[in-house]
C-alpha positions, 0 to 999 in steps of 0.5 A: 589098366585092363582091369580098370577098364573092365570095372567101368564096363561093368559099372555103367553109371560110374562110366557116365559119371566119368564122362560127365566129370571130363565134360565139365572140366572141358566146359570150365577150361573153355569158360575160363580161358575164353577171355585170353591172356592175362597176368604177369609171368604168363606174358613171359611164357607166351613171348618166349614160345612165340620167339621159338615159333619164329626160330629165335631163342632170345627175349626182348625183356631184360633185367637190370640185375642180370645185365650188371651181373653178367657182361654177355647177358645183353648179347645172349638175352636168354629166356627168363624161364628156359624150361621144357614146357616151352618146347612141349607146347610148340607143336600145339602153338603152331596149330592153335596159336601161342595162347590156345597152344598152352591151354591145349598142352595144359588140358592134356597134361592134367587129363593124363595126371587125372587118369594116372590118379584114377589107376593109382587109387584103384590099384591100391584100394580096388574101389572105383568110387574112391578112384572117381573121388581122386579123379574128380577132385583133381580134375575139377579143383579150382587150382588145377582149372585155373592153371590149366588155363594159364600159360604157365609151366606148372600144370605141365609137371603134374603128369610127371608127378602123377606117373611117379606116384603110379609107379610107387603104387605098382610094387616095391621099388626095385632097380628098374622102378627106381631108374624109371623114377629118376628119369621122370624126376629129371624130366619134371625137373626140366619143368620146374627145378625143385626136384633135386633133392628127390633125385639125390634121395632116390638111390638111397631109397632104393638101397634101403628098400632092397638091401639084405646081407644076401644081396649086399654087393649086388644092391651096392652095385646097382645103388652106385649105378643109380648115383652115376645115372642121376649125376649124368642126367642132372649134368645133361639137364644143366648143359641143355637148359642152363644153370640158375643165375641165383644162389641161396643168398639171392633167394633168401633175400628176394620177396622180402616183406615190403619188397618185390618178388622181382628183386633178384632180377632187378638188383645186383647179387646180395653179399649178405643175409639180413636174418631178421627180414628173412625171418619176417618173410618166413612168417608171412609165407606160413601165414599166407599158406594158412590164411591167404586173406584174398580171393585165392584162399580156396586154392590154399584151403583144399590143399591144406586139408589134403595135407592134414589128412595125409598125416593121419594114421600114416603107420596104419597103411600097407606098404604100397600105400606107404610108399605113395605117402612117403613120396607125397610127404617128400614133395610136401617138404619140398613145397614148404622149403620153397615157400620159406626160402623162395616165396609162396605163390599158389601155383607152387602147390601144383607140384605136390598136388597129385601125390598129396591128393592120392595119399589123402584119399588112401588115408580116407579109404582106410581110416573112415568107414563110409558106406557107398550111399554116403560116398555117392552123395558126397561125390555128387556134392563135390563135383557140382561144388567144384564146378560151380567154383569155376564160374567166378574164376571165369569171371575174374579171368575175363575181367583181368584179360580185358583190362590187359588187352586195354593196357596193351592197346594203349601201349601200342597206340601211344608208345610203339610208333614213337620209339621205333623198331630198334629203340632201347627202353629202360622201363621202371615199374616192376611187374604191374605194367612192365611185363605187359609193355615188354610183351607189346613192344617186341621186338624192341629191347626192354630194360627193366629197372627197379622204381626204387633203384638209386641214381648211382645204379641207374647211371651204371645200368644205362652206361652198360645198356645204352637205352634211348628211352625211359618209360615209367611213372611220372614221379620216378622219372622226375626223381631220376632226372633231378638226381642225375642233374638232367634237365626235366624233359618233354613228355613225349607220350603218357597213359594211365595205369591203376591211378599212375601216370606213366610217361615216355621221355627221351634220355639224354645222349651221353 
């Protein structure tokens, strides 16, 4: 680190460029986040942090599938995503508020990751210009800027990944470094639970790199120590944050073509796998990665280009570069598995992003003979181009936030004063307006039910949860009441959302 600082002191122009990139990052983050909260999952994270700020660890946003799958769920009401980031953001939330607190945590996280990327590339190449490439492309990349401004967990995982990359670049992975990586990966797994395969592999990686006939028994002993440590840490995480309620079948049968990515929350556990549907899901996920066909295409494009570069002449690397690239490839495989088994959301690319970026820059530095003049000119274009892409992101974010604000105002004005503070509401709407309604109507208990759920399932859910109100599209309401052989009720309140008429009606007492 001292050597890196010395290089910047000796190169004033690079120091100025570093400062400019950080300033552009701050401007872009303020610009994009200025509209306020918007989205879907963002409301879960905001609501859960606000609950923790008030000394509570329960959510009001419940799901029919979880209610039917666990008799204690209604009483426990655990967070949808009980992750480490909820607790890391608390100090900032108390100071700046729940939404801005998330933006501050995410900004600090990606800045730490960016400086680790800067150090890592410089450690291997000794070239400050390539280091600035990694720093700038990471910090000003649209996918990083977007998620920095969203109350989501993925941005806060980037420093953990970048830290592992830095360790891989420091020296061959001996016992101490491997032990450190395992600790960091456990922390990362507390943010996003996709690192289990890497945690299991790390002791074997250590044994492979350090095995020799002379030190076989010592290596074996340390290998066993790493395995025991990994198992204990994983067990500790599961005790603190709990296990996922979903198995492999649930993940495979969720987010199928034509279905919802909330099916495993809304419906009961599946008992069989329809491999034809799952195969179509695989194909759709891969197609989305290669050509998303929407405004988020640039997110996928930049990641795909770096992934292709990562695979270019892998064998033509020194040992430290190879350690970084192998780690990046492991994360890339985990990303592909996540996309195929679970679903393809562009925010999942943030998990391998720091490692893939560093690996691709190392490949370029090793295999492409570019002069400093050419590199400087391209870097200038890259910085200006990436910052320019933040402007449409800001427009999109502000537009979405304004629409969400109007919807929340409607719900507050037309629903809140009617249902009372303790009323339970069953809500059909997937994630369109339902998450926003659940956030707005806190602390009232919201039970989310699938719009296409059967009458038999609806009957069992209301018998288990005993709701007082139904809040949903008018056509869904009419279907449910007709099939339940109930008299069509008086509409107590209604609002418009995306061309839908959403109505509030009282459920008959049973």
